[in-house]
C-alpha positions in Angstrom: -2.4 -21.3 -9.3 -1.9 -17.7 -8.3 -4.3 -16.1 -5.9 -7.1 -14.3 -7.7 -7.3 -10.6 -7.0 -11.0 -10.3 -8.0 -14.0 -12.2 -6.7 -15.8 -14.4 -9.3 -19.1 -13.2 -10.6 -22.1 -14.6 -8.6 -24.9 -16.8 -9.9 -27.9 -14.6 -10.1 -31.4 -14.2 -11.4 -32.6 -12.0 -14.2 -36.1 -11.0 -13.0 -37.6 -9.9 -16.3 -36.8 -13.2 -18.1 -36.5 -15.6 -15.2 -33.2 -16.8 -16.4 -30.0 -17.4 -14.4 -27.3 -15.0 -15.3 -24.0 -13.5 -14.2 -22.9 -9.9 -14.6 -19.4 -9.1 -16.0 -18.4 -5.5 -16.4 -22.0 -4.4 -16.6 -23.0 -7.1 -19.2 -25.4 -9.9 -18.6 -24.4 -13.5 -19.5 -27.4 -15.7 -19.6 -27.1 -19.3 -18.4 -30.6 -20.8 -18.9 -33.6 -21.3 -16.6 -32.9 -20.1 -13.1 -32.2 -23.0 -10.7 -32.0 -25.6 -13.4 -29.2 -28.2 -13.4 -28.2 -27.0 -16.9 -27.8 -23.4 -15.7 -25.6 -24.6 -12.8 -23.5 -26.6 -15.2 -23.1 -23.5 -17.4 -22.2 -21.4 -14.4 -19.4 -23.9 -13.4 -18.1 -23.8 -17.0 -18.2 -20.0 -16.9 -16.3 -19.9 -13.6 -13.6 -22.2 -14.9 -13.1 -20.0 -18.0 -13.2 -16.8 -15.9 -10.5 -18.2 -13.5 -8.4 -19.2 -16.3 -8.5 -15.8 -17.9 -7.8 -14.2 -14.5 -4.7 -16.4 -14.0 -3.4 -15.5 -17.5 -3.8 -11.8 -16.7 -2.1 -12.0 -13.3 0.8 -14.1 -14.7 1.3 -11.6 -17.5 1.3 -8.8 -14.9 4.0 -10.6 -12.8 6.1 -11.3 -15.9 5.8 -7.6 -17.0 6.8 -6.4 -13.6 9.9 -8.7 -13.7 10.8 -7.5 -17.2 10.4 -3.8 -16.2 12.6 -4.3 -13.2 15.3 -6.0 -15.3 15.1 -3.2 -18.0 16.3 -0.7 -15.4 19.8 -2.3 -15.5 19.7 -4.0 -18.9 19.3 -1.6 -21.8 21.3 -0.5 -24.9 23.4 2.1 -23.0 24.4 -0.5 -20.4 25.4 -3.1 -23.0 27.3 -0.5 -25.0 29.2 0.5 -21.9 29.9 -3.2 -21.0 31.3 -3.9 -24.4 33.5 -0.8 -24.4 34.9 -2.0 -21.0 35.9 -5.3 -22.5 32.9 -7.3 -21.3 31.0 -9.9 -23.4 27.5 -9.1 -24.6 25.5 -12.4 -25.0 22.7 -13.1 -27.3 20.2 -13.4 -24.4 21.1 -9.8 -23.5 20.7 -8.6 -27.0 17.4 -10.4 -27.5 16.0 -8.8 -24.3 16.8 -5.2 -25.3 15.8 -5.8 -28.9 12.4 -7.1 -27.9 11.9 -4.0 -25.8 12.7 -1.9 -28.9 10.4 -4.0 -31.1 7.4 -3.6 -28.8 7.6 0.2 -29.0 8.7 0.5 -32.6 6.3 -1.9 -34.3 3.1 -0.2 -33.3 0.1 0.8 -35.4 -3.3 2.2 -34.3 -1.8 2.2 -30.7 -1.3 -1.6 -30.7 1.8 -3.8 -31.1 1.8 -5.3 -34.6 2.2 -8.8 -35.8 5.8 -8.0 -36.7 6.8 -7.6 -33.0 5.1 -10.9 -32.2 7.1 -12.7 -34.9 10.3 -11.3 -33.5 9.4 -12.6 -30.1 8.7 -16.0 -31.5 11.9 -16.2 -33.4 14.2 -14.8 -30.7 12.7 -17.2 -28.2 13.9 -20.1 -30.3 17.3 -18.5 -30.9 17.7 -17.8 -27.2 17.0 -21.5 -26.3 19.8 -22.7 -28.6 22.4 -19.9 -28.6 21.4 -17.6 -25.7 24.6 -17.9 -23.7 26.9 -17.3 -26.8 28.7 -14.0 -27.4 27.0 -11.7 -29.9 30.3 -11.0 -31.8 31.0 -14.7 -32.3 27.6 -15.6 -33.8 28.4 -16.4 -37.5 27.0 -17.9 -40.7 27.7 -21.5 -39.5 25.6 -21.1 -36.4 22.9 -19.3 -38.3 22.8 -22.1 -40.9 22.5 -24.7 -38.2 19.7 -22.7 -36.5 17.9 -22.5 -39.9 18.2 -26.2 -40.3 16.6 -26.6 -36.9 13.7 -24.5 -38.0 13.1 -26.8 -41.0 13.3 -30.0 -38.9 11.7 -28.9 -35.6 9.3 -26.2 -36.6 8.4 -27.4 -40.2 8.2 -23.8 -41.4 8.0 -23.2 -45.1 10.9 -21.9 -47.1 9.4 -18.4 -47.6 8.6 -18.1 -43.9 12.1 -19.2 -42.9 13.7 -16.7 -45.3 11.6 -13.9 -43.8 12.4 -14.9 -40.3 16.1 -15.1 -40.9 16.0 -11.6 -42.5 14.4 -10.4 -39.2 17.2 -12.0 -37.3 19.8 -10.2 -39.4 17.9 -7.0 -38.9 18.4 -7.4 -35.1 22.1 -7.6 -35.5 22.1 -4.5 -37.8 20.2 -2.7 -35.1 22.7 -3.8 -32.5 25.6 -2.4 -34.7 23.8 0.9 -34.8 23.7 0.9 -31.0 27.4 -0.2 -30.7 26.5 -3.5 -29.0 27.8 -5.7 -31.8 30.8 -5.8 -34.2 30.0 -4.3 -37.6 31.1 -7.4 -39.5 28.6 -9.7 -37.8 25.5 -8.8 -39.9 27.6 -8.6 -43.0 28.8 -12.2 -42.5 25.3 -13.4 -41.6 23.9 -11.8 -44.8 26.5 -13.8 -46.8 24.6 -17.0 -46.0 21.9 -16.1 -48.5 18.3 -17.3 -48.5 17.0 -20.8 -49.1 16.4 -21.5 -52.8 13.4 -23.2 -54.2 14.1 -26.9 -55.1 17.4 -26.8 -53.2 16.3 -27.2 -49.6 14.3 -29.6 -47.5 12.0 -26.8 -46.4 8.4 -27.3 -47.6 7.0 -25.0 -50.3 3.7 -23.2 -50.1 1.5 -21.9 -52.8 1.0 -18.1 -53.0 -2.2 -16.2 -52.5 -4.5 -17.0 -55.5 -7.6 -15.3 -56.9 -11.1 -16.4 -55.8 -13.8 -17.0 -58.4 -16.7 -14.6 -58.3 -19.1 -17.6 -58.2 -17.7 -18.6 -54.8 -18.0 -15.0 -53.6 -21.7 -14.8 -54.6 -22.4 -18.2 -52.9 -20.8 -17.0 -49.7 -22.5 -13.5 -49.4 -25.9 -14.7 -48.2 -24.3 -16.3 -45.2 -22.4 -13.2 -44.1 -23.8 -10.5 -41.8 -25.1 -7.6 -44.0 -22.3 -5.2 -43.1 -19.5 -7.7 -43.8 -21.1 -8.7 -47.1 -20.9 -5.0 -48.1 -17.3 -4.9 -47.0 -16.7 -7.9 -49.4 -18.4 -6.1 -52.2 -16.6 -2.9 -51.6 -13.2 -4.6 -51.5 -14.0 -6.6 -54.7 -14.9 -3.4 -56.6 -11.9 -1.4 -55.4 -9.1 -4.0 -54.9 -8.4 -2.3 -51.5 -6.4 -4.1 -48.8 -8.5 -5.8 -46.1 -7.1 -3.3 -43.5 -8.0 -0.4 -45.6 -11.6 -1.6 -45.9 -11.8 -2.1 -42.1 -10.4 1.4 -41.5 -12.7 3.3 -43.9 -14.2 6.6 -42.6 -16.2 9.3 -44.3 -13.6 11.9 -43.5 -11.0 9.9 -45.5 -12.9 10.1 -48.8 -12.6 12.9 -51.2 -16.0 13.0 -52.9 -15.5 16.2 -55.0 -14.9 14.3 -58.3 -16.7 11.8 -60.5 -14.4 9.2 -59.0 -14.0 9.3 -55.2 -10.6 9.0 -53.7 -10.1 7.3 -50.4 -6.8 8.2 -48.6 -6.3 5.8 -45.7 -5.3 7.5 -42.4 -2.8 4.7 -42.0 -1.8 2.0 -44.4 0.5 -1.0 -44.8 3.5 0.8 -46.5 3.3 4.3 -44.9 6.5 3.6 -42.9 8.3 3.3 -46.4 7.1 6.9 -47.1 4.6 5.6 -49.7 1.3 7.4 -50.4 -1.8 5.4 -50.9 -5.1 6.2 -52.7 -8.1 3.9 -53.2 -10.2 4.9 -56.2 -14.0 4.4 -55.7 -16.1 4.1 -58.9 -19.8 4.5 -59.4 -20.8 1.0 -58.3 -18.8 1.2 -55.1 -20.1 4.7 -54.5 -23.7 3.5 -54.7 -23.0 0.6 -52.3 -21.2 2.9 -49.9 -23.6 5.8 -49.8 -25.7 4.6 -46.8 -22.5 4.1 -44.7 -21.5 7.7 -45.2 -24.4 9.1 -43.2 -22.6 9.2 -39.9 -20.1 11.2 -37.9 -17.2 12.0 -40.3 -14.6 10.2 -38.0 -16.7 7.1 -37.3 -15.8 3.9 -39.1 -18.2 3.0 -41.9 -18.2 -0.7 -41.1 -18.9 -1.1 -37.4 -19.4 -4.3 -35.4 -21.6 -2.3 -33.0 -23.9 -1.4 -35.9 -23.9 -5.0 -37.2 -25.0 -6.3 -33.7 -27.7 -3.6 -33.6 -29.1 -4.8 -36.9 -29.0 -8.4 -35.6 -30.9 -7.3 -32.5 -33.6 -5.6 -34.6 -34.0 -8.8 -36.7 -34.4 -11.0 -33.7 -37.0 -8.7 -32.2 -39.0 -8.7 -35.4 -38.8 -12.5 -35.9 -39.3 -13.6 -32.3 -41.0 -10.6 -30.8 -38.9 -10.8 -27.6 -36.0 -8.7 -26.1 -32.4 -9.1 -27.3 -30.3 -11.2 -24.9 -26.7 -10.1 -24.3 -24.3 -13.0 -24.2 -21.0 -11.3 -25.0 -18.4 -10.7 -22.3 -17.1 -7.6 -24.0 -18.9 -4.7 -25.8 -18.4 -4.7 -29.6 -15.4 -2.8 -31.0 -15.8 0.4 -32.9 -14.2 -1.1 -36.1 -13.5 -4.5 -37.6 -10.0 -5.9 -37.5 -8.6 -7.8 -40.4 -8.6 -11.0 -38.3 -12.4 -10.7 -37.4 -13.2 -9.9 -41.0 -11.3 -13.0 -42.2 -12.9 -15.2 -39.6 -16.4 -14.1 -40.6 -15.7 -15.0 -44.2 -14.3 -18.4 -43.2 -17.4 -19.2 -41.1 -19.7 -18.1 -44.0 -17.8 -20.3 -46.4 -18.3 -23.3 -44.2 -22.0 -22.6 -43.8 -22.3 -22.2 -47.6 -20.4 -25.4 -48.2 -17.9 -23.8 -50.5 -14.1 -23.7 -50.5 -12.7 -21.3 -47.9 -11.3 -18.1 -49.3 -9.8 -15.0 -47.6 -10.0 -11.2 -48.0 -6.6 -11.1 -49.5 -7.8 -13.3 -52.4 -10.4 -10.6 -53.2 -7.6 -8.1 -53.8 -5.8 -10.6 -56.1 -9.1 -11.2 -58.0 -9.5 -7.5 -58.6 -5.9 -7.0 -59.6 -6.0 -10.0 -62.0 -9.1 -8.6 -63.7 -7.7 -5.1 -64.0 -4.4 -6.5 -65.5 -6.3 -8.5 -68.1 -8.4 -5.5 -69.2 -6.0 -2.6 -68.7 -2.5 -3.9 -68.4 0.1 -4.3 -65.6 0.6 -0.6 -65.0 -3.1 -0.1 -64.2 -3.0 -3.0 -61.8 0.0 -1.5 -60.0 -1.7 1.9 -59.7 -5.0 0.6 -58.4 -3.4 -1.7 -55.9 -1.0 1.0 -54.6 2.3 -0.5 -55.7 3.8 2.8 -56.9 7.2 3.9 -55.4 7.5 6.8 -53.0 10.0 8.9 -55.1 8.1 9.1 -58.3 7.7 12.5 -60.0 4.6 14.7 -59.8 4.0 14.1 -63.5 4.0 10.4 -63.2 1.7 10.6 -60.1 -0.8 12.6 -62.1 -0.7 10.1 -65.0 -1.3 7.4 -62.4 -4.4 9.2 -61.1 -5.9 9.6 -64.6 -5.4 5.9 -65.3 -6.8 4.9 -62.0 -9.9 7.0 -62.5 -10.4 5.5 -65.9 -10.2 2.0 -64.5 -12.5 2.8 -61.5 -15.2 4.2 -63.8 -15.4 0.9 -65.6 -14.6 -1.6 -62.8 -15.7 -0.1 -59.5 
């Protein structure tokens, strides 16, 4: 185990409550009655977890330092020069430089996205099996064999494998653009084609389905107040989960009868697609109390949710709020935390688990039944980037009509 650079937090006493506690980054973590065997057991568990986290941080710092050192000599220009001089570029070398590219290219809200993580996962598997092979000699047969291994060893579904293989081909296309790979390689790999339903051993998965409104209503009482309002807002507007989490007052045009929410960033912005979420009377009424804040503050805030919980505890038990979190609350919800909160509430309610994406499907299904496919496409933001201004205006009118009745 690497030597820890920081001293572990000490077992201490909180004078006001008489409890044992440790202080981490200015936050108290309570362990029980001071001096009790139970508090010492909790302290030992805390130290074990703290040391584990420190080891992970230090190992990642060492790995990052090694990678940064290697990147000084292994980069696209160096591989391009090597290939021009008659040298062989291996898949391991290509994978290294492509990962560096992915970690800087696939970034949103200042953080590396899931896309980059999937690329790392896939290329790790590829490197283990074909890392020492030349890039220019990797063809459809090797790719087909690699795909078969994903079915047998990883048990990925057919759709996941097809998406991952398309990511792999994208890496070779990128390498062609950097002159690190022969132009025919991605063309040959593309000729393999995707796995077809019913003609492969890869397992099938069901798509995202709608969730019945009855299940939603049964779950809401078990959700924190703010997250339950997030669910209601998403159900009324058919917005994406990420758009709900990122909602701010400054992003909403409230000049018309129907409000228009234009996300600062959204899922398809890199495809040059615009996105508008139309907010009807019901959603407006529900959202009104969340708009009384700084224009650039997020409407749905974990910090505010914790503050409300603190107030409830003080009223119910007439005692001060106890901090137990190691980190301060974030300024906005992430899609993952939003989804986890719903999953926990479903289990508490004893109902089938559903996800935020299913809310969007429920809304789209209802709109399509009442107003047709075009209306569902407009509300859900599926329009193309190169539509004419006339068509965009027609979309807006249709969306406003739907929002008035549905949202």
